[in-house]
N, C-alpha and C positions, 0 to 999 in steps of 0.2 A: 823749821818745819817740826810740825806738831809730830809726838809720839804716838809710835802704834800702842794700839790697848788691847789687852786680853782677857778672857773670863774662862772661869772654871768652873764647872758645875758638878756637885756633889751627886756621887755614881754608888754609893755605898762604901763600904769601911777601905781605907787605903792599907795595902798591905806594909810593912815597915821594912824598908830594905837595911842589909847589915853592907855596914863600911866595911871598906879595903880593910885589910891586914896592915896596923900600923895609926889608923884616923881614929876618932875619938870624936863626942858629940860635948861642949859643953855651954853653959849660959851666961849673959853679962852678966859681972857681979861687981864689980865698980870703976872708977876712973883709970885704972891702970888699963883695963882691956880696950881702951879707946885706941891707942896706937894700934894697937892689931886690928882693931876695925875700918881704920883709914887705911892701913896697907891692903887688906882685902877691896875695898871700894877703890883703889886708886886703878879703874880702869873704864874711865870715861864717867861715875857714879861723882867724884871727886876730884878736886884738883889734888897734882901731884904735891904740893904746900899746903896742902888744906891742915888745920890743927884742930884743938876742942873745938872751936867755934860751929866748925860746920860739922861737926858731932851731934852738936847741940841743935843747932838748926833741924836738921834734919830726922832728930829724934824727937827732941820737945818741944818743936815748932809744927810737929806733924799732926793730926789729930788723932786722937784715941791712942797714940803712942806712948810707950813708956821702955825702959829699959827690958823689962820683965820680957817684951817680943823680941829679944834680939838673939839669935841661936849661932852659934860658930860650930865648925868643922877643926879639927885640930891634929895636928900631927906633930908628935914628938913633944907635944905641949905646947904649941907655938898657934897662932889663929892662921889658917889657912884660906876659909872660907866663912860668909855669914848670909845669914838671911834675916829679915826681920816680918814676922808673919803677925798682923795685925787684924783683931775684928772690931767692925764698927757695929756697934750693938741696935741703936737705934735702926738702921737702915736693915742690920740681919746680914752685911756684906764683909766678907773677908779681901784682905790689901796685901799683896806681897810685894814688900819694898826693901829696897836696898841689897840687891841679890849680887856679890863679888866675889871671887876668887881672886886670890895674891896672884901677881902676876910668873914666880917661878912656879906655880903649880896649876896652871891655867893646860887645858889640853888633857889633863887626866881624868875628865869625865865627872866630878865633882858637882856638876849644876846637878845631875839626874836625883841627887843624894839631895843635895839642900834644897830642891823643890818636895822630895820628898817630908824631911822635915817639917819646913814651912806649913802644906799642906795639913798634914795629918793634925798639928798643933792647931790651925784654924777647925779643922772640922770636929772637933770636941763642942764645939758652939754650935746653935741653930743657923744656919746658914744659907742662903739663897743662892748666892757665888761667891767666888774669891778673883779679883779681877789685879792685874799689872800694869803696867807701862815700860815701854822698851824702846829700840832703835834698831833700825835695820843693821846698822855696823857691829853691833854685838851679836855678830851668828851664832856664836854658840850657845851664847844665851834663849836666844830665840826658837833655835832647833830643841836645845835642852825644853824650852818651855811648849812647845807644838809637840813633843815625845808626850811630856806629861799629862796631857790631854787638854793644855788651853787652847781655847779657840779666838780668831778674830774677831774684833768687834768694829762694826760700819757704823763712825759717830764722827767723822768728820769728811770733807773733801779730798777725792784722793785715795782715800783707804782700799778701795780693792783691788785699784791696779797696784799699789806699793805691793799689795801679800800676794798676788797674781805674781810678780818679781820674785817676792820672796820664795814661793812654791816651787819658780822656775829653779831658783839657786842652789835648792835642797832637793829639788829632782820628786816632788811630792804631787801626786796629780791633783787631788783636792781634799779639801778642810769645809767644814760648815763655818759658815761667817754667820753673828748674830750683833742684833740692834744694842742700841746701848740700853735701854731696860732690859735685857735679859734675851728677849725675845727670836724665834728664828728669821732671818736675813734668807740666806741661800745656800746652796753649797757653789762655793769659788772654784776654780781650776788655775794652773799654772799658766802662766801667760802664752806659752807656743798652744796649749789647746782650750785657751778660755773662747768661749763663745761670743763673735762679734757682732753686733748690732747692724742690719742689713737697713740700709738708707736709700731714699731717693728722693730725688731734687729736682723742684720745678721752678723753671727761670735760672736759666746758665748764666746770666749777669752777675745779676746781686748775689746770685747762692752760690759763688766760687769760695768764699772763705767757707762756708760750710762743706763743699764739698772738698775743700783740702785739710779741714778740719780730719774726716772719716778717712783720709787715705796716710795721715800723720798722726794721728791719735794715739792710734792702737786698739782702742774698743768698738771702734765703728766700722763700717765695710760700706762703701760707696759700691750701688748695684746698678742705679739707674738714674737718667737725664731726662728731662724733658722741657722743651723750648717751642714754642711756635715760631722765632727766627731761625733760620738755616743758620746765619752769621756768628749766634753765639753757639748754637751747637757744634759747630765745624769748630770754632776756638779749642770747646770741651774736649771732641776726641781729639786734638790733638795734644791735649793736657793728661787727658786720664786715659786714654787708649781704649784699645777691644774690649778689656774685661768687663767696661760696663756698657750698660744698654741705653741707647737716645733714641728718642720717643718724639714726634712733634704732635699726639693725639693723648691726650690727659685721659681717658676712659681706658684707654690700652694701657697705657702707663700704668696705673692701680692693679692692673691685673699680674706686672711682676711680681717674683716673691722677694717681699722688703716688709720691715718692721714697721719704720717710721717715714712719714714723708714731709719733707721741708716745703714750705711756702714762700717761695721768694720771688712770686712774680709779682705785677702791679698792685701797688698797696691798697687800691681800692677794690680789688677784684680777690679776697683771698677766702671770704667764706661761701660761696657756692664751692669751690674745691677741698677748703676743709669739712663739710659736711661730706662730699662724697668719699674723701678719704675715710673719715671717720666709718659711717656706714659699709666700706668694705674692710672693716679692723684694722687700719693702719693709725698708729699713734701721730698726730700732726703736731707738728713745731711753727707758727705761722708767724711770719716777719710783720713788723707795725705795717698799718692798723689793724688793730681787731674787727671794726665793721663799720661801716657806713651808713647804716641806715638802724631806727628800733628796730623793722620788722626781719632784718640779718641777725641783731643781737638775740633777739627770741629764739629763731632757729636757730644760732648755732648753740643754745643755751640746751635746748632739749635735744639737738643731734647728740651732745655728750654726755646727756643726763639717760637717752635711753640707750645709748650704745655702750655707755660704759669707756667707753675709751680714751685712753690718753689726749687729753687735748694741754697743749705748753704755749704761751707766748713767750717770742721773741726780742723783748724791749731790753736791747742789748747793753742801754746805759745805766741800768740797774745795776749791771756788773764791771762797771767802770772801776779804776782802783779806789776814788774815795768816794763816791755813792756805797759800795760795797763794803768797806770798813765803815762807814757809818753806820751802816744797817749791823755790822757785827758789835759795835758800840754799843750802841742803842739797846739790842738785845742784851746785854751784859749790865744792863744800867745805869751806863757810864752819863747820858743825857739825862736822865729821869720821865717826868713826864713830856709827852710831847706837844708843844705849843702853837710854835708855826715854824712855816718852812717856804723856802725858796728855790725855784728853778728854773733854769732858761737855758733853752735851745735855739740860740740865733746862729741864722746859715745865709750868708751871701751867695745864693745859688744863680747870681747871675753868668758868673765865669763859667759854669758846666750846663747851662740851661739847655744850650744845643745838644748836649750826649744823653741826658736824662728825658729830653722831652721830644729832640728829632723835630720839631716844628709840628707838632699836630695842634691845630688847634683845641680839641677835644682830647688832648691828654689830662688823664685827669690829676696832674700837677697845674695845668692850668685853669682847671676847674675846681680846684680845692678851697673849702673855706680855709683862712688862717688860723682857725681853732682847731681844726680835727686833728691837725699833724701834732699832739697835744702830749704824744704818751714820754717824748723821749725828754721832755722838762717836767712834766707830773708824777711820772711812773717812780723812777727813781728815789722820790720823797714819801709817797704810797706805799713803798716796795718797804721801804726802811721800817717804818712806823707801825705798817700793819692796819691800818685804821681806813673806814668806809668812806668816800665822801657822799655828801648826804645834798647839798644845794652848790650854784655855782654863779658867779655873775661873770658875764663878758663884755669888755670894752676891746674896739677893735682901732687901729691906729690907721689914719686916713689912708688913702689908695694915695701912693707917692709914683715920681719918674723911675725909678727901679722898674716896679712890677710892671710899670706899661712897659717899659722895653722889654720886658723878659714876655709879656703878653698872658701873664697871670691876671687872672680877677677880682683879687680877693687883696683885702688890707695887707700891708708887709707884716702886721706883728700883731697877734692876740694875746689878750692880757685875761687868763682867769682867777679870778678871787675864788677857792674852794674851800667849802667849809667843810668839816669832817664831823663824823659820828661824836664825837668828844667835845665839840665845840671848838677843837684847832684850827687853824688857817692856812692854806697855802697857796701863795702867789704862783703859776705858772705862766712863763713868758715866752712866746715862742714865734718865729716867724723865718721866711726864705727870701723875705725883699728886703733886710738890714745892710747897712752898708759893711759892718763888720760880725767878724763869729766872734760867738760866745757859747761857752759849756761851763755852767757854771751852778751849785749846789749849795744852800745853808740851810742849818735848823737853829732852832731853838727849843729847849725845852728846859723843865724846872730846877737843872744843876748847871746849866752852861749852854754852851754854843759851839757847831760844827760846823766847819765851813771847806771847801774847797778852794784852791787857788785858782786864780783868771790866767788864762791862756794867755794874756800880755804882760802877766809875771814871770812867767816860767816856761820852759819848754815843755809841754805835754801836762796844762795845769791841773787837769782834771786829777793828774794822780796824785797829787799833794793834796794833803787833808791837814789843817789846823783844828786842835781841839781845845777849849777853856773852858773846861769844867770844873765845877766842883765836888769834893768827896761826897757831899750830904748837901740837902737843901737848906739856904739860910747861911753856908759858909761864909760866900762872898770873897775867898780868899785863895782864889785858883790861879794857875799861871798857865801862861798858850804854850805849846808846844806841836810840832809836826809828828803827826802818826806813821807807823811804817803803815802802808797798804798793803804790802806782797804777802801773801800765801802759799799753802803749798801747792801750787799751779801756777804760780806767777811766772815761773821761767819756763814754760809748758807752752804758757800763752802769749809769750814776746814773739812778736812780728804779726801777730794777729790784728783783724782790723779794728777803730773805735778803740784803742787805747787796751785791746788784747782782748776787750770784753764780746766779740763776736765768738772767740772761744768756749767763753762762760756757757753762753746760750745753748751752744750745742754739747758741751761736758756734762750741765744738768740736765738737759732732755734726755742723749743716749742714757745717762744713769738712771732715771727714772723710768725709761724703758726696760734696761736691765732689772729693776723689780725695787729700786731703792726708796720706800716711801717718804725719806726724806731728802730725797732732790731737791733743791733751791728750783724751782718752777714756778711760774707764773702761770694761773690754772686759769681757767675761763671766766670765774667772777670778780677775779681782780684784774686781769686782761680789760675787762668792762669798767671796772671800776676807775682805770686808767683812760679809758677810750671816750665813753658816755661823757661827761666833761666838755669836751670838745663840740660835739654834736647840740647839747642844752644851753654852751657860753654862746654858739651862735643867735638861737633862739633869743638869748637875754639882749644881747648886743643890738638886735633888730627890732626889739621893743623897748630900746632906750635906755640898756642899763638893770631891766628886770630881775631880781632874783630867779631862779630857777629850781626846783625842786628835782635830784635826779632819784630815777624808780632805780630800786633793788630787787634786779629778776631773778634771785634766788628764790624772791615769792611767786611761786604759780599765781596766785590771785591777781596780781600787776601786769602779766605778763599780755593777756588777753586783747589790755587796751592799748598797747602797742604791735599787735600782730601784724597787722597789716598796715602799718606805717612806713612809709618809703620815703619820707621827705629825705632830702637832701640835695645837694647841688651837683648830683652827677645825673646827665639826661637821660644816659643807657637803662639806668635803675631806677628811678624817681617817677616816671612818669607824670599823669597831675597834679604830684606832689612837690614838683621841682621847683625849688629855692634858688636866691642869687647867692653867687658864692661870696659876696660882700653884701655886709648887713644894711648897707646904702642904697645897694640897686648895681645890679653889674655894669662896668664902665666900659663904652667900645674900643677894641680892638681892631685895628685896621688889617685887614689880610696881609698887606707888606710885612707887620713884624713878623708874622710866623713863616712868610719864604725865605726872611731873612735869616733864621731859625734854621729852616728844612734845609737851605744850602748849607750856612756851618755844617749841618750835622752831617750832609754828604762829603764834604770838603774834610773833615774830619774822619768820617769811614775810609775813605782812599788814604790819607794818609797811614790809619791803623794796617791796612790790607798791603 
């Protein structure tokens, strides 16, 4: 678990505290002081059996640190407390390092005197702020830092919630929290009085994971649910009770007092609901897919820009353990420059086709192109590297017997070769008519390779990440290892859907609604970078594999060309711009196929009841 971080901002001259009777101050003189230093630091800072090597590593290997920075509080000539007060001149930042009190002198309030000594020493310099890191379990230390005027820093996931619990334990109502660059974040409150984000969910079926988050995570509150299928609403009522409001009318739902709306309705129908919510001042978390036409893409971008309201895309596969850790390692420079990537989302949907289509011939899943559902495979690689796609070429696997049995009108697999702005390439493979499932990611960079495990080789394969990267370009001498894919939220996310990734989409959305500008959300432009390649890959495949340029809708001058383009495979939206779901023309599906699935759905529903 990452450490807590705290900043102290200069507030003028600090009054010098007078030590209690019998105590005095001294400074490091020579190696004879090391044993005393170690005795003071044996409270979790160093091991009980640590020796001079530990001292050397903590002092000499620490940036800008020398033995001149080590201060002691003594009692009867023995070191009983220590603090190292460091100044980093290039950044004009101070650092409080290795603060410890000998075990037999803890609980005597020496922490405030050590802090006073350290701060006064550092503030003799031109300092922007002073920082330290610590842990929750060092309760006396944390309390003394808060009392000295140090403020919590919002720099990593879960920080606000952790600090809210700390404040609760110390019965401190509120403190100001800052970002890592030292700018003000917000006033935070102890957990019992911390305001919760009020969430409404559209879609009581797929939305269950989001609703469960709101009632268990602690930073959100489920206040309203909307669904036009009474069966789903009744199940929700049994699960969430009368404290939640239930609606069948979306416009009435939007009038409810809430901060954010989660769109978990049909994948082809998010945009109209998103725009209404944005215009009503509600933050939006939209499930997959972002859009199904270019007209929708333009309208969505302009609604976000005009309202200034938060929009986040819930591409949960970006937050699965392996791709999430890939992103962290890439941002740390482990992979080097991004050169090539592959993403797979292969899902044999035949066993569950009755549950998700209900035997409806015009269900969006039966009309959807193989290319459109591409963000599970392409999205995590794009989110990792942060590069914009500029061109796509699409290839569609021929219509097969499985798709015919399902009544789905597209090819079973779409393959997209996507060129990025730096010339790198991503291969995205996805489909619902395959014989076996696969979720897998592999990326290559100038320093090596990272890839997840395939599920055939391990339970929950996407939780395993293998890294084989050089320390520098051209080393050519690295050894592969399995990376730790856990983080500070892993334990909380356990049991949530899609390898815990459903938890992260909600966490980051709620974090953004709470005001954290560094929340790891996928904004509207990145969402379109993930979704538009699917729209243009179908055009490419229909044109015999011709490459297609991808529009950049950040550029307002490109929008007018697409503003009225409703071309898609959905007859309820496309109008006279309807195109086939299959690049070679839609196959004929007999009515008996859909009756089979409708009957199977009815039996399944009756058994559920």
